[in-house]
N, C-alpha and C positions, 0 to 999 in steps of 0.2 A: 168766387163771388156770386151770390145768389141774385137772380133777376127774374122779372116776370116776362121778359121778352121770349119769343118763341124761336126755336131753331128751325131752319128750313133744310129739307133734304131733297127738294124737287127743283133744284137749280137747273137751268138749261145752259147749253153751250153758248147760246146767243147772249144770254144775260151776263155770263161770266166774261165773255168777249167784250161786251160793252163796258163793264167795270174796268177790266184790265187795260183797255186801250184809251181810256179817258185821260185828259191832261194830268201829268204826274202830281202836281201840287193839289189838284182837286181830289185825286185818288187818295193821297196821303191824308188829306184833311178828313175825308170820309172814314178812312180806316182808323185814324186817331180818335175820332168821335165814337165809333163802335167800340174800340178798345177801352175807352173810359166808361162806357156803359156796362161792360162785362168784367173788367179787371182793374186793379190798382195800377196806374201807369208808372208808378215809381218802383214797382217790385219786379225783379227779374229772377226767375228760377235758375239757380246755379246747379249744374249737373256735371258729374265727372264720368268720363268714359275710359275704361281700362281694357286694353287688349289682353285677354287671358290666354289666348292661343293665337299665334301670329304666323301668317304665311302658309304656303303649301296648299292653297285652296285649288280644287280641280275645276272651278268655274272659269269662264273666259270673259268676265265683265271687263269691258274695254278700258274702264277708268281705274281699275283696282290694281295696286301694286302688290297685293297679296296673292294674286293668281300665280300658280306654280309655273305656268307656261311662259310667263313674261320674265325677261332678264332685268331685274331691278336690284337695287342695293339693299333691299329689305331682308333682314335676317330671319330665318324660320325659327320660331320659338315654340316649344312644346307647352302643353297646358300648365299654367303656373300652379304652385302649391296652394292649397286652400288658405293656409295661414298667411301667405304673402298677400293674397287678394283681400282678406279681411283687414290686414294692416293698412293697405291702400285705402280701403273704404273708411276706416277710422280717421285717417289723415284727411280724406275728402270731407267728412262730416265736420271735423274740427276747423277746416278752412271755410266752412259756410255752405257746402253742397247739401242739397236736400234729396238729390237722386244720384244713385250710383249705378252705372250701366256696365255690364260685362259683355265683351264681344269675343267671339271665337270664329276664326276663319274656316268655317265648315260650309259645305254645300247644304247639308241637312243634319239634323240631330239623329244620332244612332243610339240605340239602347245598349250601352256598354259602360265600362268603368269610368270613362271620361264624363259621360252624362251623369253618372252617380256623383262624381266629384262636383259637377256644376250644381247639382241639387244641394250638396253640402254648402257650397259657396252662397247660394241663394238664402239658405237658412241662416247662415252666419251674418250676412249683410242685413237681412231683415231684422235680426235681433238687435242690431245697432240703431234701429229706428229710422233707417233711410228708406226711401222708395227704391225698390230693387227692380232694375231693368236688365234684360238680356237681349242680345241679338246673336243668334246661333245658326241662322239659315232656316230652311224649311223644317217644319215639325208637324206631327200628327196631332189629332185631338187628344189622344191618350197621353202623349208627351207633354202637351200643354197643361193637361190636368195635373200631372206630376209636378210641374213647375208652380202651378197655382197653389197646390197643397203645401209646397215648400215655402210659400210666402212671396212668390214673384208678383210684383205689382204691375209691371208694364213689359210689353214685348215689342221690340223695334223690328219692323220689316218694311223697308221703304219700297215704294213702287218704282223708284229711280226715274222713270220717264213715262211718257204716254204709252198706251197699249199699241198705238199705231207705229211708234218709233222703236219699240222695245227690242225687236229682232235685230235692229241695226247695232245695238250695244251689247246684247247678250244672246248667245245661241245655245247655251247649256241648260237653259230652263225656259219656260214660257211665262208670259204675263199672268196667265191663270194660276200658275203655281204660287205666285205672290198672293193673289186674292184668296186662294184656298188656305194658305197659312194664316192670313189675317182672320178668316172665318173660324179657323180652329182655335185661335187665341180668344176670340169673342165667346165662342161656345164654352170655353173653360172659365170664363169670368175674369179674364185678365184684361187690363186696359191696353189700348193699341197706340203705338207710336209709329206713324207712317207718313212719309213725305217724299221728297225726291231731290234730284240733282239738276241744276241748270248749267249749261256750258258744254253739253255733250255733242253739240252739233244739231240739236233739235230746233224746231221752229217755235215761234210764239204760239202757234196753233197747238203744237204738242204740249207746251206748258199749260195752256188753258185746258186741254183734254185731261191732263194728269190731275189738275185741280178739280175738274168736274167729277172724276172718279172718286176722289176723296170726299167731296162735298155732298155726293148723292148716296154715300153708304148709309145703311139703316141707322148707324151711329157714327158721328164724325170721330176720327181719331182724336183721342184726348191730347195727344202731342203730335205736332206737324213740323218736322225738321225741314228747313229750306237750306240746301247745300249748294255752294258754288263749287264747280269742278276743281279739285286739288290735283294739279297736273304732276304725275309721277313719271320720272324718267324711266324709259323701258316699256311703258304701256302704249297702246295704240293712240291714245289721246294726249300724249305728252306735249305735242306742239300746238294744241288748241289755244286760242287766245284767252287771256284773263277775262273772267266774267265782269261786265260793267256793273258798278255799284247800283246804278239806277235800275238795272234788270232785277237785282236782288230786292231792292225797295219795292218795285212793282209787284213782284211775286208775293212778298210778305204782306203787302197791303191788301192784295186781292184775297189771299188766304184768310187774313183777319176778318174781312167783311163777310165772306161766305161761310166761315167756320168760327163764329165769334166766341164761343165758349172754350175753344181749344187753346192749348199752349202752343204758340208758334215759335219754333226754336231757330235762332240764327246759328247755323252749324258750321260745316266746313267752309273754308274760304276767309275766315276772319283774320288770319295772319297777314293777308294781303290788303286788309282794309284799315284805313286810318280811324282814329277815334271819332272824327267827325262823320265819316261814312257809316260807322256802326250806330252812331246817334240817330242818323236818318232811319235806319232799320228799326230802332226802338220806337221812334216816333210813328212809324208805319204800322206798328202793332206787334213786333217781336217782343216776347217776354220770357225768353229762356236762352241760355248759352251753355256750351261745354267749356269747362276750364279744368285746371289741375296742376299739380306740382311738376309733372313730367314735361309740360309744354309740348305735348303731342296730342293729336286727335287720331287714335289708332296708330297709323304709321306716317302721318304727315304733320308738319309743324302747326302749332296752335299757340295763341297767347297763354301765358301762365297766370296763376291765381293772383300774384302780386300786381301784375300789370292790369288785370281785370278789376281788382278792387280799387285801384287808383282811378280807373275810368269811371267806375260807379260813383266814386267821390266827386269827380269832376262834373258828372252829369246829374248829380242828385238822386242817384238810384240806390237801391238796397236789395240784398238777397231776399228772395221770397221765402217766407216761412209757411210750409204747407202741411196740412194734416192729411195723411194718406187716405183716411176713410172718407174725406169730404170731397175729393177731387172729382168724382163722377156725378155729383148731384145735379149738375146743370146740363148733362148730356141726355 
C-alpha cells in the first residue's frame, strides 16, 4: 500500500523501550492505527514453508531439532527432487499462498550439485508466479546473485535474538555472520526476511535490542517473522515454558510501529495459540502466516490450510493478493 508517510531508521533503544513497555492496550491501539495507515487490515499474506532438506545440520542452535548433535525424533531427509518441490508449490498456490519458501538445514550454501538443484527449484517456483523465498544458511554475495538471477524474491535469515544474548544460544557462528549474509542478500537485490524467536531465555531488553537492530538497518526487512519457541524434545531448550501470548502481541505491535511498511509474520508457535489469541496478534499488526497441507512448519506442528481458512472466515480476513514487483516500493 502506497503512503506519503516516512520510514524511520534512526530509532533509539530508549524510544523502542518506551513503546514496548507501555500499557498493552495502548500499545495495540497504536500498532493497529499504524497498521491501517500502511496496510489493508483485512488482508493476510499466506505463505507456505517446505523443508527441502531436513536434519543433519552441524550447527548447535539450542532451539533447533535439526541439529545433528541433538537426539530428537526428527528424521534426516536428503534434498527433495525438484519435481516434488514444484508440485508442492503448485498445491500451495492453488490453496491461496502467494509466497513459497524452501528451507534446507545447512550451515551455509556450498557451490555444489545441491545448490545447482536449489537454483532449478527457484526457477521452477518462480515460473508459477509465486514469490520465491529460500532459507539456506549463510551465503556469499556471489551465491546471492545466482539466486537472484534464478528469480529468488526473498531470502530468510533470522537474527534469532539480540547480539548480546546470541552466544548463549549458538556457538557455531557469530551474530556478525547473520548480518553479513543479510548484507549480501541486499547487495544482490533480493528482499530480506528477518526476525527472531522469543522464549529462548532472553530478557525483554534482549527483545528490544533485536528489534533495534532490525529497525535501524538501512532498509527495514520487507518481512519480519516473530516466532515463539517451538520446544523440541531432545534440544537444550525443550523444557522452557510456553511463550505467553501477550509477549507475542507486544513484540508484534512494537515491530509494526517501528517498521510500518514491513510484512510482520506470525510464525512459529501458532499451534499452541487459540483463534482468539491469533486474532489479538492480527489486531496488533501481524499480516502474514505460514500454512500448508502438511500441517508442519519445517519439523514442528503448525495449523493446516483448512483450519486457517476457517479462522479467516470467522475473523473476516482474506488472503493477500500481492504483485511481486510492487512489494518494495514503500521501503
